[in-house]
MARBA-3410 file (N, C-alpha, C, O; in Angstrom, 1 decimal):
97
-13.4,5.5,-8.5,-12.5,4.4,-7.9,-13.4,3.3,-7.4,-14.4,3.5,-6.7 ~ -13.1,2.1,-7.7,-13.9,0.9,-7.3,-13.8,0.7,-5.8,-12.8,1.0,-5.2 ~ -14.9,0.2,-5.3,-14.9,-0.2,-3.8,-14.2,-1.5,-3.7,-14.3,-2.4,-4.5 ~ -13.4,-1.7,-2.6,-12.6,-2.9,-2.4,-13.0,-3.5,-1.0,-13.2,-2.8,-0.1 ~ -12.9,-4.8,-1.0,-13.0,-5.5,0.3,-11.6,-6.0,0.5,-11.0,-6.5,-0.4
-11.2,-6.0,1.8,-9.9,-6.5,2.2,-10.1,-7.8,2.9,-10.9,-7.8,3.9 ~ -9.5,-8.8,2.5,-9.5,-10.1,3.1,-8.9,-10.0,4.5,-7.8,-9.4,4.6 ~ -9.5,-10.5,5.5,-9.0,-10.4,6.9,-7.6,-11.0,7.0,-6.9,-10.6,7.9 ~ -7.3,-11.9,6.2,-6.0,-12.6,6.2,-4.8,-11.6,6.0,-3.7,-11.8,6.3 ~ -5.1,-10.5,5.3,-4.1,-9.4,5.1,-3.4,-9.1,6.4,-2.2,-8.8,6.5
-4.2,-9.0,7.5,-3.7,-8.5,8.7,-2.9,-9.6,9.5,-2.3,-9.3,10.5 ~ -2.9,-10.8,9.0,-2.1,-11.9,9.5,-0.9,-12.2,8.6,-0.1,-13.1,8.8 ~ -0.7,-11.4,7.6,0.4,-11.6,6.6,1.7,-11.5,7.3,2.0,-10.5,8.1 ~ 2.6,-12.4,7.1,3.9,-12.4,7.7,4.7,-11.2,7.3,5.6,-10.7,8.0 ~ 4.4,-10.6,6.1,5.1,-9.4,5.7,4.7,-8.2,6.5,5.5,-7.2,6.6
3.5,-8.2,7.1,3.0,-7.1,7.9,3.1,-7.2,9.4,3.1,-6.2,10.2 ~ 3.2,-8.5,9.9,3.1,-8.7,11.3,4.1,-8.0,12.2,3.8,-7.5,13.3 ~ 5.3,-7.8,11.7,6.4,-7.1,12.4,6.4,-5.6,12.2,7.3,-4.9,12.7 ~ 5.5,-5.1,11.4,5.5,-3.7,11.1,4.5,-2.9,12.1,3.6,-3.5,12.6 ~ 4.7,-1.6,12.2,3.9,-0.8,13.1,2.4,-0.8,12.5,2.2,-1.0,11.3
1.5,-0.5,13.4,0.1,-0.4,12.9,-0.1,0.7,11.8,-0.9,0.5,10.9 ~ 0.7,1.7,11.8,0.6,2.7,10.8,1.0,2.2,9.4,0.3,2.5,8.4 ~ 2.0,1.3,9.4,2.4,0.7,8.1,1.3,-0.3,7.6,1.1,-0.3,6.4 ~ 0.7,-1.0,8.6,-0.4,-1.9,8.2,-1.5,-1.2,7.6,-2.1,-1.5,6.6 ~ -1.9,-0.1,8.2,-3.0,0.8,7.8,-2.6,1.4,6.4,-3.5,1.4,5.5
-1.4,1.8,6.2,-1.0,2.3,4.9,-1.1,1.3,3.8,-1.7,1.6,2.8 ~ -0.7,0.0,4.1,-0.8,-1.0,3.1,-2.3,-1.3,2.7,-2.6,-1.4,1.6 ~ -3.1,-1.4,3.7,-4.5,-1.6,3.5,-5.1,-0.4,2.7,-5.9,-0.6,1.8 ~ -4.6,0.8,3.0,-5.1,1.9,2.2,-4.6,1.9,0.7,-5.3,2.3,-0.2 ~ -3.4,1.3,0.5,-2.9,1.2,-0.9,-3.9,0.2,-1.6,-4.2,0.5,-2.8
-4.3,-0.9,-1.0,-5.2,-1.8,-1.6,-6.5,-1.2,-2.0,-6.9,-1.4,-3.1 ~ -7.1,-0.4,-1.1,-8.4,0.1,-1.4,-8.3,1.3,-2.3,-9.3,1.7,-2.9 ~ -7.1,1.9,-2.5,-7.0,3.0,-3.4,-6.4,2.6,-4.8,-6.3,3.4,-5.7 ~ -6.1,1.3,-4.9,-5.6,0.8,-6.2,-6.7,0.7,-7.2,-7.9,0.5,-6.9 ~ -6.3,0.7,-8.5,-7.3,0.5,-9.6,-7.5,-1.0,-9.7,-7.0,-1.8,-8.9
-8.2,-1.4,-10.8,-8.5,-2.8,-11.0,-7.3,-3.7,-11.3,-7.4,-4.9,-11.3 ~ -6.2,-3.0,-11.6,-4.9,-3.8,-11.9,-4.0,-3.7,-10.7,-2.9,-4.3,-10.8 ~ -4.4,-3.1,-9.6,-3.5,-3.0,-8.4,-2.5,-1.9,-8.5,-1.5,-1.9,-7.8 ~ -2.8,-0.9,-9.3,-1.9,0.2,-9.5,-2.5,1.5,-8.9,-3.7,1.7,-9.0 ~ -1.7,2.3,-8.2,-2.2,3.5,-7.6,-1.1,4.5,-7.6,0.1,4.3,-7.9
-1.5,5.7,-7.2,-0.6,6.8,-7.1,0.3,6.7,-5.9,-0.2,6.5,-4.8 ~ 1.6,6.8,-6.0,2.6,6.6,-4.9,3.2,7.9,-4.5,4.2,7.9,-3.8 ~ 2.5,9.0,-4.7,3.1,10.3,-4.2,2.9,10.3,-2.7,1.8,10.1,-2.2 ~ 4.0,10.5,-2.0,4.0,10.4,-0.6,3.1,11.4,0.1,2.3,11.0,1.0 ~ 3.1,12.6,-0.3,2.2,13.6,0.3,0.7,13.2,0.1,-0.1,13.3,1.0
0.4,12.8,-1.1,-1.0,12.4,-1.5,-1.4,11.2,-0.6,-2.5,11.2,0.0 ~ -0.5,10.2,-0.4,-0.8,9.0,0.4,-1.0,9.4,1.8,-1.9,8.9,2.5 ~ -0.2,10.2,2.3,-0.2,10.7,3.7,-1.6,11.3,4.0,-2.2,11.1,5.0 ~ -2.0,12.2,3.1,-3.3,12.9,3.3,-4.5,12.0,2.9,-5.6,12.2,3.5 ~ -4.4,11.1,2.0,-5.5,10.3,1.5,-5.7,9.1,2.4,-6.9,8.8,2.8
-4.7,8.4,2.8,-4.8,7.2,3.6,-4.6,7.4,5.1,-5.2,6.6,5.9 ~ -3.8,8.3,5.5,-3.4,8.5,6.9,-3.8,9.9,7.4,-3.0,10.5,8.1 ~ -5.0,10.4,7.0,-5.4,11.7,7.4,-5.5,11.9,9.0,-6.0,11.0,9.6 ~ -4.9,12.9,9.5,-5.1,13.2,10.9,-4.0,12.5,11.8,-3.9,12.7,13.0 ~ -3.3,11.6,11.2,-2.2,10.9,11.9,-0.9,11.6,11.8,-0.6,12.2,10.7
-0.1,11.6,12.8,1.2,12.3,12.8,2.2,11.4,12.2,3.0,10.8,12.9 ~ 2.2,11.2,10.9,3.1,10.4,10.2,3.9,11.3,9.2,3.2,11.9,8.3 ~ 5.2,11.3,9.3,5.9,12.2,8.4,6.0,11.6,6.9,5.8,10.4,6.8 ~ 6.2,12.4,6.0,6.4,12.0,4.6,7.6,11.0,4.5,7.5,10.1,3.7 ~ 8.6,11.3,5.3,9.8,10.4,5.3,9.4,9.0,5.8,9.9,8.0,5.2
8.6,8.9,6.8,8.1,7.6,7.3,7.3,6.9,6.3,7.4,5.7,6.1 ~ 6.4,7.6,5.6,5.6,7.0,4.6,6.5,6.4,3.5,6.3,5.3,3.0 ~ 7.4,7.2,3.0,8.4,6.7,2.0,9.2,5.5,2.5,9.4,4.6,1.8 ~ 9.5,5.5,3.8,10.2,4.4,4.4,9.4,3.1,4.3,9.8,2.0,3.9 ~ 8.1,3.3,4.7,7.2,2.1,4.6,7.0,1.6,3.2,7.1,0.4,2.9
6.9,2.5,2.2,6.8,2.1,0.8,8.0,1.3,0.4,7.9,0.3,-0.3 ~ 9.2,1.8,0.7,10.4,1.1,0.4,10.5,-0.3,1.0,11.0,-1.2,0.5 ~ 10.0,-0.3,2.3,10.0,-1.6,3.0,9.0,-2.6,2.3,9.4,-3.8,2.1 ~ 7.9,-2.1,1.9,6.9,-3.0,1.1,7.6,-3.4,-0.2,7.4,-4.6,-0.6 ~ 8.3,-2.6,-0.8,9.0,-2.9,-2.1,10.1,-4.0,-1.8,10.2,-5.0,-2.6
10.9,-3.8,-0.8,11.9,-4.7,-0.4,11.3,-6.1,-0.1,11.9,-7.1,-0.4 ~ 10.2,-6.1,0.5,9.5,-7.4,0.8,8.7,-8.0,-0.3,7.9,-8.9,-0.1 ~ 8.8,-7.4,-1.5,8.1,-7.8,-2.7,6.6,-7.8,-2.6,5.9,-8.6,-3.2 ~ 6.1,-6.8,-1.8,4.7,-6.6,-1.7,4.2,-5.7,-2.8,3.0,-5.7,-3.1 ~ 5.1,-4.8,-3.3,4.7,-3.9,-4.4,6.0,-3.5,-5.1,7.1,-3.7,-4.6
5.8,-2.9,-6.2,6.8,-2.3,-7.0,6.5,-0.8,-7.1,5.3,-0.4,-7.3 ~ 7.5,0.0,-7.0,7.4,1.5,-7.2,7.9,1.8,-8.6,9.0,1.4,-9.0 ~ 7.0,2.4,-9.4,7.3,2.7,-10.8,6.9,4.1,-11.2,6.2,4.8,-10.5 ~ 7.3,4.5,-12.4,6.8,5.8,-12.9,6.1,5.5,-14.2,6.7,4.9,-15.1 ~ 4.8,5.9,-14.3,4.0,5.8,-15.5,3.6,7.2,-16.0,3.0,7.9,-15.2
4.0,7.5,-17.2,3.6,8.8,-17.7,4.0,9.9,-16.7,3.2,10.8,-16.5 ~ 5.2,9.9,-16.2,5.7,10.9,-15.3,5.0,10.9,-13.9,5.2,11.9,-13.2 ~ 4.3,9.9,-13.6,3.6,9.9,-12.3,4.1,8.7,-11.5,4.2,7.6,-12.0 ~ 4.5,9.0,-10.2,5.0,7.9,-9.3,3.8,7.0,-9.0,2.8,7.5,-8.5 ~ 4.0,5.7,-9.2,2.9,4.8,-8.9,3.4,3.6,-8.1,4.6,3.3,-8.1
2.5,2.9,-7.5,2.8,1.6,-6.9,2.0,0.5,-7.7,0.9,0.8,-8.2 ~ 2.6,-0.7,-7.7,1.9,-1.8,-8.3,2.0,-2.9,-7.3,3.0,-3.4,-6.9 ~ 0.8,-3.3,-6.8,0.7,-4.3,-5.7,1.0,-5.7,-6.3,0.3,-6.1,-7.2 ~ 1.9,-6.4,-5.7,2.3,-7.7,-6.1,1.1,-8.6,-5.7,0.4,-8.4,-4.7 ~ 0.9,-9.6,-6.5,-0.2,-10.6,-6.2,-1.6,-10.0,-6.0,-2.4,-10.6,-5.3
-1.8,-8.9,-6.7,-3.1,-8.2,-6.5,-4.3,-9.1,-6.9,-5.4,-9.1,-6.4 ~ -4.0,-9.9,-8.0,-5.1,-10.8,-8.5,-4.9,-12.3,-8.0,-5.6,-13.2,-8.6 ~ -4.1,-12.5,-7.1,-3.8,-13.9,-6.6,-5.1,-14.4,-5.9,-5.8,-13.6,-5.2 ~ -5.4,-15.7,-6.1,-6.6,-16.2,-5.4,-6.3,-16.3,-3.9,-5.2,-16.4,-3.5 ~ -7.4,-16.2,-3.1,-7.2,-16.2,-1.7,-6.7,-17.6,-1.2,-7.0,-18.6,-1.9
-5.9,-17.6,-0.2,-5.4,-18.8,0.4,-6.6,-19.6,1.1,-7.4,-18.9,1.7 ~ -6.6,-20.8,0.9,-7.6,-21.6,1.6,-7.2,-22.1,2.9,-7.9,-22.8,3.6
END
């Protein structure tokens, strides 16, 4: 898995500002766990253990956050080769100046 740097502006994103810290952490975790095309595994149990280890966040809550991200056009949830995946919107967008 490639190493990713997260632009600090992510944490000022209007899409995330009104969300709980756990949701913000989850989205940052999606970014760092995505492949070079912005695609990653969207299995709720996997994400809970991989991105939010040790935190008391239910699988239901993780799914709720994923659906909220999808509603806000931050990502799409899809199935590729029978595997639940997320595709981050604007993954390759140039940074805002």
